[in-house]
C-alpha positions in Angstrom: 0.7 -122.3 -26.3 -1.1 -121.8 -23.1 -0.4 -119.0 -20.7 -1.2 -118.8 -17.1 -3.6 -116.2 -15.8 -0.8 -114.4 -13.9 1.2 -114.1 -17.0 -1.7 -112.6 -18.9 -2.3 -110.0 -16.2 1.4 -108.9 -16.4 1.1 -108.5 -20.1 -1.9 -106.3 -19.8 -0.3 -104.1 -17.2 2.7 -103.7 -19.5 0.6 -102.7 -22.4 -1.3 -100.1 -20.3 1.9 -98.7 -19.0 3.3 -98.4 -22.5 0.2 -96.7 -23.7 0.2 -94.2 -20.8 3.9 -93.4 -21.5 3.2 -92.9 -25.2 0.2 -90.6 -24.3 2.3 -88.6 -21.8 5.1 -88.2 -24.5 2.5 -86.9 -27.0 1.1 -84.5 -24.5 4.4 -83.1 -23.5 5.4 -82.9 -27.2 2.3 -80.9 -28.1 2.6 -78.5 -25.1 6.2 -77.7 -25.4 6.8 -74.0 -26.2 9.8 -71.7 -25.9 10.2 -70.1 -22.5 9.4 -66.3 -22.5 12.3 -63.9 -22.2 13.1 -62.7 -18.8 11.7 -59.2 -17.8 14.4 -56.5 -17.5 15.1 -55.3 -14.0 13.2 -52.2 -12.9 15.1 -48.9 -13.3 15.6 -46.8 -10.2 13.3 -43.7 -10.0 14.9 -40.2 -10.0 14.3 -38.5 -6.7 15.0 -34.7 -6.2 16.1 -33.8 -2.7 15.9 -30.2 -1.5 16.3 -28.7 1.9 13.2 -27.1 3.4 13.2 -23.3 3.3 11.1 -21.2 5.8 8.7 -18.8 3.9 5.8 -16.6 4.9 2.5 -18.0 3.6 -0.4 -15.5 3.6 -3.6 -16.7 5.1 -6.7 -16.0 2.9 -10.3 -15.8 4.1 -13.1 -15.4 1.6 -16.1 -13.7 3.1 -19.1 -11.7 1.9 -18.8 -8.0 2.9 -19.0 -4.4 1.8 -16.7 -1.5 1.4 -17.4 1.9 2.9 -15.5 5.1 2.6 -14.0 6.6 5.8 -15.1 10.1 4.7 -18.0 11.1 2.5 -18.5 14.9 1.9 -21.5 16.5 0.3 -20.2 19.6 -1.6 -22.5 22.6 -1.2 -22.1 26.3 -1.9 -21.8 28.8 1.0 -23.1 31.6 -1.2 -25.9 32.2 -3.8 -24.8 32.9 -7.4 -24.5 31.7 -10.9 -22.0 28.9 -11.7 -19.3 30.1 -14.0 -16.8 27.1 -14.1 -16.7 23.4 -13.4 -13.0 22.5 -12.9 -13.1 18.6 -12.8 -14.2 15.6 -14.7 -16.8 13.2 -13.4 -15.3 10.4 -11.4 -11.7 11.7 -11.3 -9.5 11.7 -8.2 -9.0 15.1 -6.5 -6.7 16.3 -3.8 -7.5 18.5 -0.8 -7.6 22.1 -1.9 -8.1 21.4 -5.7 -10.5 23.9 -7.4 -13.9 22.3 -8.1 -16.3 25.1 -9.0 -16.3 28.9 -9.5 -19.3 31.1 -8.9 -19.7 34.6 -10.4 -17.6 36.8 -8.1 -18.5 40.2 -9.3 -21.4 41.0 -7.0 -19.4 40.0 -4.0 -16.3 41.8 -5.1 -18.4 45.0 -5.3 -19.7 44.4 -1.8 -16.2 44.0 -0.6 -15.1 47.3 -2.2 -18.1 49.1 -0.7 -17.1 47.7 2.8 -13.6 48.9 2.3 -14.8 52.4 1.3 -17.1 52.5 4.4 -14.2 51.7 6.7 -12.0 54.4 5.1 -14.8 56.9 5.5 -15.3 56.0 9.2 -11.5 56.1 9.8 -11.5 59.7 8.4 -14.4 60.7 10.7 -12.7 59.2 13.7 -9.5 61.2 13.1 -11.6 64.4 13.0 -13.6 63.5 16.1 -10.4 62.6 18.0 -9.0 66.1 17.2 -12.3 67.7 18.3 -12.5 65.9 21.5 -9.0 66.8 22.4 -9.5 70.4 21.5 -12.8 70.9 23.3 -11.4 69.1 26.3 -8.7 71.8 26.6 -11.2 74.6 25.9 -13.6 73.3 28.5 -10.8 73.2 31.1 -10.1 76.9 30.3 -13.8 77.7 30.3 -13.7 78.7 26.6 -16.2 76.1 25.4 -19.3 74.5 26.8 -19.4 71.1 28.4 -22.3 70.2 26.1 -20.3 70.6 22.9 -17.4 68.6 24.4 -19.9 65.8 25.4 -21.4 65.8 21.9 -18.0 65.2 20.2 -17.3 62.4 22.8 -20.6 60.7 22.0 -19.9 61.0 18.2 -16.5 59.4 18.7 -17.9 56.5 20.6 -20.6 56.1 18.0 -17.8 56.1 15.3 -16.0 53.4 17.2 -19.0 51.1 17.1 -19.7 51.9 13.5 -16.1 51.2 12.6 -16.1 47.8 14.3 -19.4 46.9 12.4 -17.9 48.0 9.1 -14.8 45.9 9.6 -17.0 42.9 10.4 -19.0 43.6 7.2 -15.7 43.8 5.3 -14.7 40.4 6.6 -18.1 38.9 5.6 -17.6 40.4 2.1 -14.1 39.0 1.9 -15.3 35.6 2.9 -18.0 35.7 0.3 -15.4 36.5 -2.4 -13.4 33.5 -1.1 -16.5 31.3 -1.1 -17.0 32.0 -4.9 -14.2 29.4 -5.4 -15.3 26.0 -4.1 -12.4 23.6 -3.4 -12.1 20.0 -2.4 -12.2 19.6 1.4 -10.7 16.1 1.3 -8.6 13.9 -1.0 -10.6 11.2 -2.7 -12.8 10.4 -5.7 -15.4 12.8 -6.8 -18.8 11.9 -8.2 -20.6 13.5 -11.2 -21.5 17.1 -11.1 -25.2 17.9 -10.6 -25.0 21.4 -12.2 -23.3 22.9 -15.2 -22.1 26.4 -16.0 -25.0 28.9 -16.0 -27.1 27.3 -13.3 -28.1 29.2 -10.2 -26.6 27.9 -7.0 -28.4 28.5 -3.7 -26.5 29.0 -0.5 -26.3 25.8 1.7 -29.2 24.2 -0.3 -27.8 23.1 -3.6 -25.8 19.8 -3.5 -23.2 20.1 -6.3 -21.5 16.7 -6.0 -19.9 14.3 -3.4 -16.4 13.2 -2.6 -15.5 9.9 -1.0 -12.1 9.1 0.5 -10.3 6.1 -1.0 -7.3 5.5 1.4 -8.1 4.4 4.0 -11.5 2.7 3.7 -13.6 0.4 5.9 -14.2 -3.2 4.8 
């Protein structure tokens, strides 16, 4: 049976189309997979809401500096004598007026007693001279005594007045020396270590015993 060329071409096209359809079916069959499950919807994030509150925020500044005490006192003795007591521990805090050191008070107490005795003696002499001046003043007025004797007692009375003033000044010096035997803290602060112990000889205004620095306030 003879076929025309047009008929043969149609048959070929039909075969090619059938083969392409079969190949497409095979490809689709091999690639077919189950669809992935749908992702769950995102959950809403928790948000905490607060009202703003006004607060004071300190400002800090880091710098390199140094700290100096407002007061620094070098403790020295106002008298010469032997140390008999140290009344503090090295590095402790002391208050103004606290006892720090004691110096042997016996020599200065004896000087004070001698000054008191001198004053009492001069006071007795003054009473006698005042009586004599008054008596000779009356006798001279009556012509019963010489002017020279009257002037002599007056001069002695004036001399006694000067001597009494000097003795009272000496008594005050002796009293101060007794007071200076107890060395107290002139300021409140932290004390350093003691440079001398009991039994050492302390020289007036020369021996540095320790130092005290003030703590509050201080310079920064």
